[in-house]
C-alpha positions in Angstrom: -55.0 210.7 296.4 -54.9 213.0 293.4 -56.0 212.2 289.9 -53.4 211.6 287.3 -53.7 214.0 284.3 -54.8 212.3 281.1 -56.5 209.3 282.7 -60.1 208.6 281.8 -62.8 207.7 284.3 -64.5 204.5 283.0 -67.6 204.9 285.2 -69.7 206.3 282.4 -68.8 203.9 279.6 -71.8 201.6 280.2 -75.3 203.0 280.7 -78.7 201.6 281.5 -81.9 203.7 281.5 -85.4 202.4 282.3 -87.5 202.5 279.2 -84.5 202.8 276.8 -83.5 199.6 275.0 -85.7 197.7 277.4 -83.5 198.8 280.3 -80.6 196.7 278.9 -77.2 198.1 279.6 -75.5 199.6 276.5 -72.2 201.2 275.5 -72.7 204.9 276.2 -72.8 207.0 273.0 -73.8 203.9 270.8 -76.8 201.8 270.2 -74.8 198.7 271.1 -76.0 196.7 274.1 -73.7 194.7 276.4 -75.7 191.6 275.4 -74.8 192.1 271.8 -71.1 192.2 272.7 -71.5 189.1 274.9 -73.4 187.3 272.1 -70.4 187.9 269.7 -67.9 186.9 272.4 -69.9 183.6 273.0 -69.6 182.9 269.3 -65.9 182.9 269.7 -65.1 186.5 268.6 -62.1 188.2 270.1 -62.5 191.8 271.3 -60.7 192.9 268.1 -63.1 190.9 266.0 -66.1 192.4 267.9 -64.7 195.9 267.1 -64.5 195.0 263.4 -68.1 193.6 263.5 -69.7 196.5 265.3 -69.4 199.8 263.4 -68.2 202.7 265.5 -67.3 200.7 268.6 -63.7 201.0 270.0 -61.6 198.3 271.6 -61.8 200.0 275.0 -65.6 200.1 274.7 -65.7 196.4 274.0 -63.5 195.7 277.0 -65.8 197.9 279.2 -68.8 195.9 278.0 -67.0 192.6 278.8 -66.0 193.9 282.2 -69.5 195.1 282.9 -70.8 191.6 282.0 -68.4 189.8 284.3 -69.0 192.2 287.2 -72.8 191.6 286.9 -72.7 188.1 285.5 -75.8 186.7 287.3 -78.0 189.6 286.4 -76.7 189.7 282.9 -77.2 186.0 282.3 -80.8 186.3 283.5 -81.3 189.3 281.1 -79.8 187.4 278.2 -82.0 184.4 278.9 -85.1 186.7 279.0 -84.0 188.3 275.7 -83.5 184.9 274.1 -87.0 183.7 275.3 -88.6 186.9 274.0 -86.8 186.5 270.6 -87.9 182.8 270.3 -91.5 183.7 271.2 -91.6 186.5 268.6 -90.0 184.2 266.0 -92.6 181.5 266.7 -95.4 184.0 266.4 -94.0 185.4 263.2 -93.6 181.9 261.7 -97.1 181.0 262.8 -99.0 183.9 261.3 -97.5 184.8 257.9 -100.3 187.2 257.1 -98.9 190.4 255.7 -95.4 189.1 255.7 -93.8 187.8 252.5 -90.3 187.1 253.9 -91.1 183.4 254.5 -92.8 182.9 251.1 -90.1 184.2 248.7 -89.6 181.7 245.9 -86.5 181.4 243.8 -88.4 179.6 241.1 -90.3 181.3 238.3 
């Protein structure tokens, strides 16, 4: 079967490299991870709204990220759970220390 002129190969739209972005799959040519797209989708954003939210990402890139997620759902759900756990741990450590960080102690009173 011959290739049709003008068609794009979607195989390179999503990349994952060990050591880059924690090995999390991302939209090639952007810093946007598939998990970021999925987080917005889970909040109820449509693909068009995700494009509006994420600077420099096209509709076809968002659809590629969604397709990648659904093709690898089990692995991606485990990755998202691990990222959520790491975020919660870091937030708990940050809230617990406070030393050298003024973001939690900003007062609006004078």
